[in-house]
C-alpha positions, 0 to 999 in steps of 0.5 A: 676371735678378734673384734673389729669396729667398722665405720659403716656409712652404707656406701661402696667403700665402707661396705667393702671394708665390712665384707673384708673384715668378716672375711678375715674372721673378725667379730664385727660391730658397726657404727654409722653416723647421722651428722646432719647430712642432707639425707638419711639414705646412707644411714638406711643403706648402713642398716640394710648392710648390717642386717644382711651380715647380722652385725650389730649397728650403733647409730650415733647422732651428732649435732655440730652446727658449724658443720653447715659450712659443708655443702654435704650438710647445708641444703642451701649450698650447691653440690659440685658437678666437676669433671674427673680431672678436677675431682682428683686435682687435690683441691678441697671441695665444698663437700668437705666436712671439717675434721669429720673422720677425726671425730668419727675415729675418736668415737670409734676408738672409745667404742673399741676401748670399751669392749677391748676390740682389736681393730678399728676398720675404716674405708678412706681412699687416697687414690680416687678421692675428692681432695679430703685431707683426712683420707691420707695414709699419713693422717691415719698413721699419726691417729693410730699413735694418738689412740695408743697413747690415749686409751686403756687398750694399747693394742687397738690398731687402725686398719685401712684396707682400701686406702691404696686401691683405685675405685675399680680395684675396690669394686673388684674386691667387693665382688670377690667378697660377695659384698651386698652392693645392691644395698649401698648408697654413695650419692651426695644427694638424697633423691630416689636414684643417684644423681650421677653428677656429684663427685661420689657418683662419678668416682663410683661410676668410673670404678664400675666401668673400669672393673667391667661390671654392672652397679647392682644399686642402680 
């Protein structure tokens, strides 16, 4: 059985990727990150999702003080409330966390190398996204090459199964795979309910609307 390390944030995209990996028959190991983000609701969501699938979850805590340049980390900075056309404009928003996916993937590569895993499964999305430079296919193509050069296990491959899907296509895939979306949390804010105003909430809502299904997490 092939082994896969899953980056599990507890959101729609990463949960769909875990469901996809399980459907492929991979033996899965999940990792979630506490990097000082505004709230821990997504970490709780990751724990609920991993428990649902009975997949081992490792929580990694990072304390990089410079990440507070991001409004996703610094509570004194305002989370943007943008129109859809501005969200997908390609401009890098204040919620961008400097090189976050590069740091995360490097840690996942270390884990994969240590247990001779075959795959690192990630949930970046280049269609409906907020302009993050580390969500593009070319970034992961080059990162995959670097991992092959810098690890003992030369067979590790980065898989990005939803990178070319729209949010509605991701929702449809999640439903097809019976992913436990009721446990997921995508909102950048940590209130009792999703704010409905941040980029992530708006993209998620649009995806469910276009897929013609109700969001079970609401």
